[in-house]
Structures are given as C-alpha cells and as structure tokens.
PyMOL Python script that loads the backbone (N, CA, C, O; Angstrom):
from pymol import cmd

cmd.read_pdbstr("""\
ATOM      1  N   MET A   1       0.778  -1.184  -0.093  1.00  0.00           N
ATOM      2  CA  MET A   1       0.035   0.019  -0.080  1.00  0.00           C
ATOM      3  C   MET A   1       0.913   1.277  -0.041  1.00  0.00           C
ATOM      4  O   MET A   1       0.874   2.133  -0.925  1.00  0.00           O
ATOM      5  N   ASP A   2       1.608   1.329   0.904  1.00  0.00           N
ATOM      6  CA  ASP A   2       2.640   2.560   1.037  1.00  0.00           C
ATOM      7  C   ASP A   2       3.554   2.627  -0.146  1.00  0.00           C
ATOM      8  O   ASP A   2       3.729   3.697  -0.727  1.00  0.00           O
ATOM      9  N   LYS A   3       4.225   1.368  -0.576  1.00  0.00           N
ATOM     10  CA  LYS A   3       5.042   1.383  -1.669  1.00  0.00           C
ATOM     11  C   LYS A   3       4.293   1.893  -2.989  1.00  0.00           C
ATOM     12  O   LYS A   3       4.884   2.705  -3.700  1.00  0.00           O
ATOM     13  N   GLU A   4       3.115   1.482  -3.317  1.00  0.00           N
ATOM     14  CA  GLU A   4       2.298   2.018  -4.226  1.00  0.00           C
ATOM     15  C   GLU A   4       2.080   3.392  -4.386  1.00  0.00           C
ATOM     16  O   GLU A   4       2.160   3.977  -5.466  1.00  0.00           O
ATOM     17  N   MET A   5       1.763   3.983  -3.145  1.00  0.00           N
ATOM     18  CA  MET A   5       1.484   5.469  -3.101  1.00  0.00           C
ATOM     19  C   MET A   5       2.843   6.053  -3.489  1.00  0.00           C
ATOM     20  O   MET A   5       2.851   6.929  -4.353  1.00  0.00           O
ATOM     21  N   ILE A   6       3.964   5.666  -2.950  1.00  0.00           N
ATOM     22  CA  ILE A   6       5.304   6.420  -3.156  1.00  0.00           C
ATOM     23  C   ILE A   6       5.565   6.314  -4.646  1.00  0.00           C
ATOM     24  O   ILE A   6       5.915   7.287  -5.315  1.00  0.00           O
ATOM     25  N   SER A   7       5.384   5.106  -5.139  1.00  0.00           N
ATOM     26  CA  SER A   7       5.572   5.038  -6.621  1.00  0.00           C
ATOM     27  C   SER A   7       4.840   6.069  -7.347  1.00  0.00           C
ATOM     28  O   SER A   7       5.415   6.806  -8.147  1.00  0.00           O
ATOM     29  N   CYS A   8       3.604   6.146  -7.099  1.00  0.00           N
ATOM     30  CA  CYS A   8       2.588   6.911  -7.759  1.00  0.00           C
ATOM     31  C   CYS A   8       3.154   8.428  -7.620  1.00  0.00           C
ATOM     32  O   CYS A   8       3.174   9.249  -8.537  1.00  0.00           O
ATOM     33  N   GLU A   9       3.587   8.628  -6.353  1.00  0.00           N
ATOM     34  CA  GLU A   9       4.015  10.133  -6.176  1.00  0.00           C
ATOM     35  C   GLU A   9       5.349  10.423  -6.993  1.00  0.00           C
ATOM     36  O   GLU A   9       5.520  11.542  -7.477  1.00  0.00           O
ATOM     37  N   ASN A  10       6.284   9.425  -7.144  1.00  0.00           N
ATOM     38  CA  ASN A  10       7.449   9.386  -7.745  1.00  0.00           C
ATOM     39  C   ASN A  10       7.043   9.668  -9.385  1.00  0.00           C
ATOM     40  O   ASN A  10       7.593  10.547 -10.050  1.00  0.00           O
ATOM     41  N   THR A  11       6.232   8.976  -9.787  1.00  0.00           N
ATOM     42  CA  THR A  11       5.632   9.142 -11.237  1.00  0.00           C
ATOM     43  C   THR A  11       5.186  10.502 -11.584  1.00  0.00           C
ATOM     44  O   THR A  11       5.517  11.092 -12.612  1.00  0.00           O
ATOM     45  N   LYS A  12       4.312  11.024 -10.539  1.00  0.00           N
ATOM     46  CA  LYS A  12       3.764  12.226 -10.787  1.00  0.00           C
ATOM     47  C   LYS A  12       4.855  13.494 -10.802  1.00  0.00           C
ATOM     48  O   LYS A  12       4.760  14.525 -11.467  1.00  0.00           O
ATOM     49  N   LEU A  13       5.885  13.127  -9.902  1.00  0.00           N
ATOM     50  CA  LEU A  13       6.895  14.249  -9.786  1.00  0.00           C
ATOM     51  C   LEU A  13       7.684  14.151 -11.012  1.00  0.00           C
ATOM     52  O   LEU A  13       8.205  15.188 -11.422  1.00  0.00           O
ATOM     53  N   HIS A  14       7.870  12.948 -11.727  1.00  0.00           N
ATOM     54  CA  HIS A  14       8.648  12.834 -12.905  1.00  0.00           C
ATOM     55  C   HIS A  14       7.940  13.384 -14.034  1.00  0.00           C
ATOM     56  O   HIS A  14       8.477  14.066 -14.906  1.00  0.00           O
ATOM     57  N   GLU A  15       6.564  13.029 -13.992  1.00  0.00           N
ATOM     58  CA  GLU A  15       5.726  13.796 -15.121  1.00  0.00           C
ATOM     59  C   GLU A  15       5.626  15.264 -15.050  1.00  0.00           C
ATOM     60  O   GLU A  15       5.529  15.963 -16.058  1.00  0.00           O
ATOM     61  N   ASN A  16       5.652  15.749 -13.782  1.00  0.00           N
ATOM     62  CA  ASN A  16       5.475  17.219 -13.540  1.00  0.00           C
ATOM     63  C   ASN A  16       6.853  17.851 -13.946  1.00  0.00           C
ATOM     64  O   ASN A  16       6.801  18.962 -14.474  1.00  0.00           O
ATOM     65  N   SER A  17       8.010  17.300 -13.770  1.00  0.00           N
ATOM     66  CA  SER A  17       9.214  17.932 -14.082  1.00  0.00           C
ATOM     67  C   SER A  17       9.501  18.305 -15.522  1.00  0.00           C
ATOM     68  O   SER A  17      10.235  19.233 -15.863  1.00  0.00           O
ATOM     69  N   HIS A  18       8.876  17.523 -16.294  1.00  0.00           N
ATOM     70  CA  HIS A  18       9.118  17.770 -17.827  1.00  0.00           C
ATOM     71  C   HIS A  18       8.156  19.072 -18.350  1.00  0.00           C
ATOM     72  O   HIS A  18       8.614  19.949 -19.082  1.00  0.00           O
ATOM     73  N   PRO A  19       6.956  19.063 -17.932  1.00  0.00           N
ATOM     74  CA  PRO A  19       6.082  20.324 -18.562  1.00  0.00           C
ATOM     75  C   PRO A  19       6.623  21.486 -17.936  1.00  0.00           C
ATOM     76  O   PRO A  19       6.749  22.472 -18.663  1.00  0.00           O
ATOM     77  N   THR A  20       7.013  21.592 -16.593  1.00  0.00           N
ATOM     78  CA  THR A  20       7.813  22.798 -15.929  1.00  0.00           C
ATOM     79  C   THR A  20       8.770  23.355 -16.872  1.00  0.00           C
ATOM     80  O   THR A  20       8.719  24.524 -17.253  1.00  0.00           O
ATOM     81  N   PHE A  21       9.680  22.475 -17.261  1.00  0.00           N
ATOM     82  CA  PHE A  21      10.844  22.872 -18.338  1.00  0.00           C
ATOM     83  C   PHE A  21      10.202  23.439 -19.594  1.00  0.00           C
ATOM     84  O   PHE A  21      10.496  24.559 -20.012  1.00  0.00           O
ATOM     85  N   GLU A  22       9.370  22.688 -20.153  1.00  0.00           N
ATOM     86  CA  GLU A  22       8.560  23.380 -21.309  1.00  0.00           C
ATOM     87  C   GLU A  22       7.900  24.578 -21.177  1.00  0.00           C
ATOM     88  O   GLU A  22       8.026  25.476 -22.009  1.00  0.00           O
ATOM     89  N   ASN A  23       7.162  24.670 -20.138  1.00  0.00           N
ATOM     90  CA  ASN A  23       6.530  25.877 -19.670  1.00  0.00           C
ATOM     91  C   ASN A  23       7.334  27.033 -19.519  1.00  0.00           C
ATOM     92  O   ASN A  23       6.955  28.145 -19.887  1.00  0.00           O
ATOM     93  N   SER A  24       8.639  26.769 -18.891  1.00  0.00           N
ATOM     94  CA  SER A  24       9.542  27.919 -18.698  1.00  0.00           C
ATOM     95  C   SER A  24      10.212  28.253 -20.153  1.00  0.00           C
ATOM     96  O   SER A  24      10.676  29.389 -20.250  1.00  0.00           O
ATOM     97  N   GLY A  25      10.302  27.529 -21.119  1.00  0.00           N
ATOM     98  CA  GLY A  25      10.748  27.777 -22.328  1.00  0.00           C
ATOM     99  C   GLY A  25       9.640  28.562 -23.203  1.00  0.00           C
ATOM    100  O   GLY A  25       9.959  29.502 -23.930  1.00  0.00           O
ATOM    101  N   THR A  26       8.446  28.146 -23.087  1.00  0.00           N
ATOM    102  CA  THR A  26       7.356  28.803 -23.800  1.00  0.00           C
ATOM    103  C   THR A  26       7.055  30.171 -22.881  1.00  0.00           C
ATOM    104  O   THR A  26       6.591  31.151 -23.464  1.00  0.00           O
ATOM    105  N   GLY A  27       7.256  30.219 -21.790  1.00  0.00           N
ATOM    106  CA  GLY A  27       7.118  31.362 -21.035  1.00  0.00           C
ATOM    107  C   GLY A  27       8.100  32.461 -21.454  1.00  0.00           C
ATOM    108  O   GLY A  27       7.675  33.589 -21.705  1.00  0.00           O
ATOM    109  N   VAL A  28       9.465  32.148 -21.542  1.00  0.00           N
ATOM    110  CA  VAL A  28      10.367  33.055 -22.120  1.00  0.00           C
ATOM    111  C   VAL A  28       9.954  33.519 -23.515  1.00  0.00           C
ATOM    112  O   VAL A  28      10.036  34.703 -23.844  1.00  0.00           O
ATOM    113  N   LEU A  29       9.522  32.586 -24.304  1.00  0.00           N
ATOM    114  CA  LEU A  29       9.065  33.135 -25.680  1.00  0.00           C
ATOM    115  C   LEU A  29       7.868  33.872 -25.709  1.00  0.00           C
ATOM    116  O   LEU A  29       7.685  34.767 -26.534  1.00  0.00           O
ATOM    117  N   GLY A  30       6.952  33.514 -24.766  1.00  0.00           N
ATOM    118  CA  GLY A  30       5.769  34.360 -24.634  1.00  0.00           C
ATOM    119  C   GLY A  30       5.874  35.788 -24.163  1.00  0.00           C
ATOM    120  O   GLY A  30       5.228  36.736 -24.610  1.00  0.00           O
ATOM    121  N   SER A  31       6.790  35.816 -23.185  1.00  0.00           N
ATOM    122  CA  SER A  31       7.267  37.202 -22.674  1.00  0.00           C
ATOM    123  C   SER A  31       7.839  38.062 -23.693  1.00  0.00           C
ATOM    124  O   SER A  31       7.567  39.260 -23.764  1.00  0.00           O
ATOM    125  N   ILE A  32       8.751  37.370 -24.603  1.00  0.00           N
ATOM    126  CA  ILE A  32       9.352  38.166 -25.559  1.00  0.00           C
ATOM    127  C   ILE A  32       8.328  38.759 -26.653  1.00  0.00           C
ATOM    128  O   ILE A  32       8.341  39.906 -27.100  1.00  0.00           O
ATOM    129  N   MET A  33       7.442  37.724 -26.983  1.00  0.00           N
ATOM    130  CA  MET A  33       6.453  38.123 -27.883  1.00  0.00           C
ATOM    131  C   MET A  33       5.399  39.230 -27.340  1.00  0.00           C
ATOM    132  O   MET A  33       4.881  40.073 -28.071  1.00  0.00           O
ATOM    133  N   PHE A  34       5.154  39.100 -25.919  1.00  0.00           N
ATOM    134  CA  PHE A  34       4.321  40.081 -25.321  1.00  0.00           C
ATOM    135  C   PHE A  34       4.997  41.505 -25.309  1.00  0.00           C
ATOM    136  O   PHE A  34       4.314  42.498 -25.559  1.00  0.00           O
ATOM    137  N   ILE A  35       6.384  41.609 -25.009  1.00  0.00           N
ATOM    138  CA  ILE A  35       7.255  42.744 -25.065  1.00  0.00           C
ATOM    139  C   ILE A  35       6.970  43.388 -26.586  1.00  0.00           C
ATOM    140  O   ILE A  35       6.463  44.496 -26.765  1.00  0.00           O
ATOM    141  N   ALA A  36       7.378  42.511 -27.601  1.00  0.00           N
ATOM    142  CA  ALA A  36       7.325  42.987 -28.855  1.00  0.00           C
ATOM    143  C   ALA A  36       5.902  43.662 -29.286  1.00  0.00           C
ATOM    144  O   ALA A  36       5.793  44.709 -29.923  1.00  0.00           O
ATOM    145  N   LEU A  37       4.932  42.922 -28.852  1.00  0.00           N
ATOM    146  CA  LEU A  37       3.564  43.364 -29.156  1.00  0.00           C
ATOM    147  C   LEU A  37       3.319  44.739 -28.504  1.00  0.00           C
ATOM    148  O   LEU A  37       2.754  45.633 -29.134  1.00  0.00           O
ATOM    149  N   MET A  38       3.715  44.890 -27.332  1.00  0.00           N
ATOM    150  CA  MET A  38       3.622  46.185 -26.591  1.00  0.00           C
ATOM    151  C   MET A  38       4.401  47.257 -27.227  1.00  0.00           C
ATOM    152  O   MET A  38       3.998  48.416 -27.328  1.00  0.00           O
ATOM    153  N   LEU A  39       5.520  46.829 -27.646  1.00  0.00           N
ATOM    154  CA  LEU A  39       6.353  47.845 -28.501  1.00  0.00           C
ATOM    155  C   LEU A  39       5.715  48.359 -29.793  1.00  0.00           C
ATOM    156  O   LEU A  39       5.736  49.512 -30.223  1.00  0.00           O
ATOM    157  N   ILE A  40       5.165  47.314 -30.307  1.00  0.00           N
ATOM    158  CA  ILE A  40       4.352  47.614 -31.605  1.00  0.00           C
ATOM    159  C   ILE A  40       3.156  48.557 -31.394  1.00  0.00           C
ATOM    160  O   ILE A  40       2.847  49.499 -32.124  1.00  0.00           O
ATOM    161  N   ILE A  41       2.550  48.158 -30.302  1.00  0.00           N
ATOM    162  CA  ILE A  41       1.202  49.043 -29.984  1.00  0.00           C
ATOM    163  C   ILE A  41       1.529  50.681 -29.527  1.00  0.00           C
ATOM    164  O   ILE A  41       0.870  51.690 -29.777  1.00  0.00           O
ATOM    165  N   MET A  42       2.759  50.533 -28.792  1.00  0.00           N
ATOM    166  CA  MET A  42       3.244  51.947 -28.363  1.00  0.00           C
ATOM    167  C   MET A  42       3.686  52.734 -29.546  1.00  0.00           C
ATOM    168  O   MET A  42       3.473  53.945 -29.606  1.00  0.00           O
ATOM    169  N   ALA A  43       4.290  52.083 -30.482  1.00  0.00           N
ATOM    170  CA  ALA A  43       4.719  52.766 -31.761  1.00  0.00           C
ATOM    171  C   ALA A  43       3.482  53.286 -32.616  1.00  0.00           C
ATOM    172  O   ALA A  43       3.484  54.415 -33.107  1.00  0.00           O
ATOM    173  N   LEU A  44       2.329  52.313 -32.779  1.00  0.00           N
ATOM    174  CA  LEU A  44       1.214  52.747 -33.376  1.00  0.00           C
ATOM    175  C   LEU A  44       0.544  53.923 -32.645  1.00  0.00           C
ATOM    176  O   LEU A  44       0.197  54.907 -33.300  1.00  0.00           O
ATOM    177  N   ILE A  45       0.386  53.877 -31.587  1.00  0.00           N
ATOM    178  CA  ILE A  45      -0.140  54.958 -30.721  1.00  0.00           C
ATOM    179  C   ILE A  45       0.700  56.242 -30.947  1.00  0.00           C
ATOM    180  O   ILE A  45       0.113  57.292 -31.207  1.00  0.00           O
ATOM    181  N   SER A  46       1.843  56.206 -30.872  1.00  0.00           N
ATOM    182  CA  SER A  46       2.687  57.484 -31.201  1.00  0.00           C
ATOM    183  C   SER A  46       2.387  57.954 -32.397  1.00  0.00           C
ATOM    184  O   SER A  46       2.204  59.162 -32.547  1.00  0.00           O
ATOM    185  N   ILE A  47       2.294  57.096 -33.410  1.00  0.00           N
ATOM    186  CA  ILE A  47       2.093  57.475 -34.840  1.00  0.00           C
ATOM    187  C   ILE A  47       0.682  58.263 -34.896  1.00  0.00           C
ATOM    188  O   ILE A  47       0.548  59.378 -35.400  1.00  0.00           O
ATOM    189  N   TYR A  48      -0.231  57.592 -34.364  1.00  0.00           N
ATOM    190  CA  TYR A  48      -1.668  58.191 -34.344  1.00  0.00           C
ATOM    191  C   TYR A  48      -1.622  59.477 -33.476  1.00  0.00           C
ATOM    192  O   TYR A  48      -2.386  60.388 -33.792  1.00  0.00           O
ATOM    193  N   MET A  49      -0.844  59.627 -32.471  1.00  0.00           N
ATOM    194  CA  MET A  49      -0.922  60.782 -31.635  1.00  0.00           C
ATOM    195  C   MET A  49      -0.330  61.951 -32.495  1.00  0.00           C
ATOM    196  O   MET A  49      -0.717  63.113 -32.372  1.00  0.00           O
ATOM    197  N   LYS A  50       0.576  61.577 -33.319  1.00  0.00           N
ATOM    198  CA  LYS A  50       1.344  62.734 -34.127  1.00  0.00           C
ATOM    199  C   LYS A  50       0.269  63.118 -35.231  1.00  0.00           C
ATOM    200  O   LYS A  50       0.519  63.998 -36.055  1.00  0.00           O
TER     201      LYS A  50
END
""", "prot")
cmd.dss("prot")
cmd.show_as("cartoon", "prot")
cmd.util.cbc("prot")
cmd.orient("prot")
C-alpha cells in the first residue's frame, strides 16, 4: 500500500518535472512576444498621436 503510493508520487513528480521545463521555455518566448507586441502598440499609438 505505502510502496504503491510512493511509486505513484514518484511518477507524478517525474511527469511534472518535464512540463515545467517546457512551460519555462514557452514562458520566455511568450514574454518576448508580449514585449514585442507592446512595443508595436506603443509605436502605433505614437504614430496616431502625431
């Protein structure tokens, strides 16, 4: 009983370790894309204000 629970927890930890790495990579890309979009929006606003 205890061994099965421990093995289940280990598999969950192992499965969770991979998506966090992928999420960190996509998070970096997402932040760069978000900053780029913000810069484009700021440029468009400055053009319209002129």
